[in-house]
Every structure is written in C-alpha cells, then in structure tokens.
C-alpha positions as CSV (number, residue, x, y, z in Angstrom):
1,X,0.0,0.1,0.4
2,X,1.2,3.4,-0.5
3,X,2.1,6.0,2.1
4,X,0.7,9.5,2.5
5,X,3.8,10.8,0.8
6,X,3.7,8.8,-2.2
7,X,0.2,9.6,-3.1
8,X,0.7,13.0,-2.6
9,X,3.7,13.0,-5.0
10,X,1.4,11.5,-7.6
11,X,-1.1,13.6,-7.4
12,X,0.9,16.3,-7.7
13,X,2.8,14.7,-10.7
14,X,-0.9,14.2,-12.4
15,X,-2.1,18.0,-11.6
16,X,1.4,19.3,-13.4
17,X,0.5,17.0,-16.1
18,X,-3.1,18.1,-16.7
19,X,-1.7,22.0,-16.6
20,X,0.7,21.3,-19.3
21,X,-1.8,19.5,-21.3
22,X,-4.4,22.7,-20.9
23,X,-1.7,25.1,-22.4
24,X,-1.0,22.9,-24.7
25,X,-4.6,22.4,-26.0
26,X,-4.7,26.0,-25.7
27,X,-2.0,27.0,-27.9
28,X,-3.3,24.5,-30.4
29,X,-6.5,26.2,-30.5
30,X,-5.3,29.5,-31.0
31,X,-2.3,28.9,-33.6
32,X,-3.7,26.7,-36.3
33,X,-6.9,27.4,-38.3
34,X,-10.1,25.6,-37.9
35,X,-9.9,22.6,-40.3
36,X,-12.8,22.1,-42.7
37,X,-15.1,19.2,-42.7
38,X,-14.9,17.0,-46.0
39,X,-17.3,18.5,-48.5
40,X,-18.0,21.7,-46.1
41,X,-18.7,24.8,-48.7
42,X,-16.6,28.1,-48.9
43,X,-19.1,30.7,-49.1
44,X,-16.6,33.4,-49.1
45,X,-15.3,36.1,-46.6
46,X,-18.3,37.6,-44.3
47,X,-20.0,40.9,-45.9
48,X,-18.5,44.0,-44.9
49,X,-22.1,46.2,-45.8
50,X,-25.5,45.9,-45.7
51,X,-27.5,45.5,-48.9
52,X,-29.2,48.6,-49.8
53,X,-32.0,48.7,-52.3
54,X,-30.3,50.6,-54.6
55,X,-27.3,47.9,-54.6
56,X,-30.1,45.3,-55.1
57,X,-31.3,46.9,-58.3
58,X,-27.8,47.4,-59.3
59,X,-27.3,43.8,-59.2
60,X,-31.0,42.4,-60.7
61,X,-31.2,44.9,-63.6
62,X,-28.3,47.2,-63.8
63,X,-24.3,47.2,-64.2
64,X,-24.0,43.5,-62.1
65,X,-27.0,41.9,-64.1
66,X,-24.5,39.5,-66.3
67,X,-22.1,39.4,-63.5
68,X,-20.9,36.2,-61.7
69,X,-21.8,36.1,-57.9
70,X,-18.1,36.0,-56.7
71,X,-17.2,38.6,-58.5
72,X,-20.4,40.9,-57.0
73,X,-19.5,40.2,-53.8
74,X,-15.9,40.8,-54.1
75,X,-16.5,43.9,-55.5
76,X,-19.4,45.4,-53.6
77,X,-18.1,43.8,-50.2
78,X,-21.2,41.8,-49.9
79,X,-21.0,38.0,-48.8
80,X,-21.8,35.5,-51.3
81,X,-24.7,34.3,-49.7
82,X,-26.2,37.6,-49.7
83,X,-26.1,37.6,-53.7
84,X,-27.3,34.3,-53.8
85,X,-30.4,35.1,-51.6
86,X,-31.2,38.1,-53.9
87,X,-31.0,36.4,-57.2
88,X,-33.3,33.6,-55.6
89,X,-35.9,35.8,-54.7
90,X,-35.5,34.9,-50.9
91,X,-34.9,38.4,-49.8
92,X,-35.4,42.2,-50.8
93,X,-39.0,41.1,-52.0
94,X,-40.2,44.7,-52.7
95,X,-37.0,45.2,-55.2
96,X,-37.8,42.1,-57.1
97,X,-41.4,43.6,-57.5
98,X,-39.6,46.7,-59.1
99,X,-37.1,44.9,-61.4
100,X,-39.9,42.6,-62.5
101,X,-41.6,45.9,-63.3
102,X,-38.9,47.4,-65.4
103,X,-38.2,44.4,-67.0
104,X,-41.8,43.8,-68.1
105,X,-41.6,47.5,-69.6
106,X,-38.1,46.6,-71.2
107,X,-39.5,43.6,-72.7
108,X,-42.4,45.7,-74.2
109,X,-40.5,48.4,-75.4
110,X,-38.4,46.3,-77.3
111,X,-41.3,43.9,-79.0
C-alpha cells in the first residue's frame, strides 16, 4: 500500500500533467485555423456592408446583371450568400417587384 507522501507526490505529478496538457490545447486552438470538414462549402468572406435597395437593383437589372455571384460579392463587399439570396428571390421582395416591372417595360419596348 502506498504511503500518504507517495500519493501526494503522484497527485502533484498528475496535476502538473493536466496543467501542461491544458496549456498545449490552448496553444493549438489559438495558433491553428479550424480545419474544414470534408465537403464543407466555402461561401467566401463575411459581408462588409448591408445590402441596400439601390445595390440590389444594380445587381438585378443594372451594371451587375450579367456578372457572377463571386465577382459581385468581391466588388460590392457583400457575402456570396447575400447575392444568392437576392437572386433566388429569398430577400428584398419589394426590389424584385420593381425589377420585374422594369424588365416587363423593357420587354414591351423591345417587342
């Protein structure tokens, strides 16, 4: 059977190991970027600005009408998710009504 002194020494050794492992884990979590899970999508950087109605109209019927989602997100400071949501008619529904009306007028003029 172990004596109190031996048990105390063993407890101190284990405590030192726990402290060292905790420091090691903290160092690893702050230094390494989080690894992506297999198949995880990259939606690009977070948005830097909120999308305005004017910006949405430029994307739908204006200068960025035929531009890729990635290019729009990069030049306007938006996230790709914001652009996808706009083009998929999930957000800015009032802007879509305006855009549809403008596109209808354009079609009538060109017919």
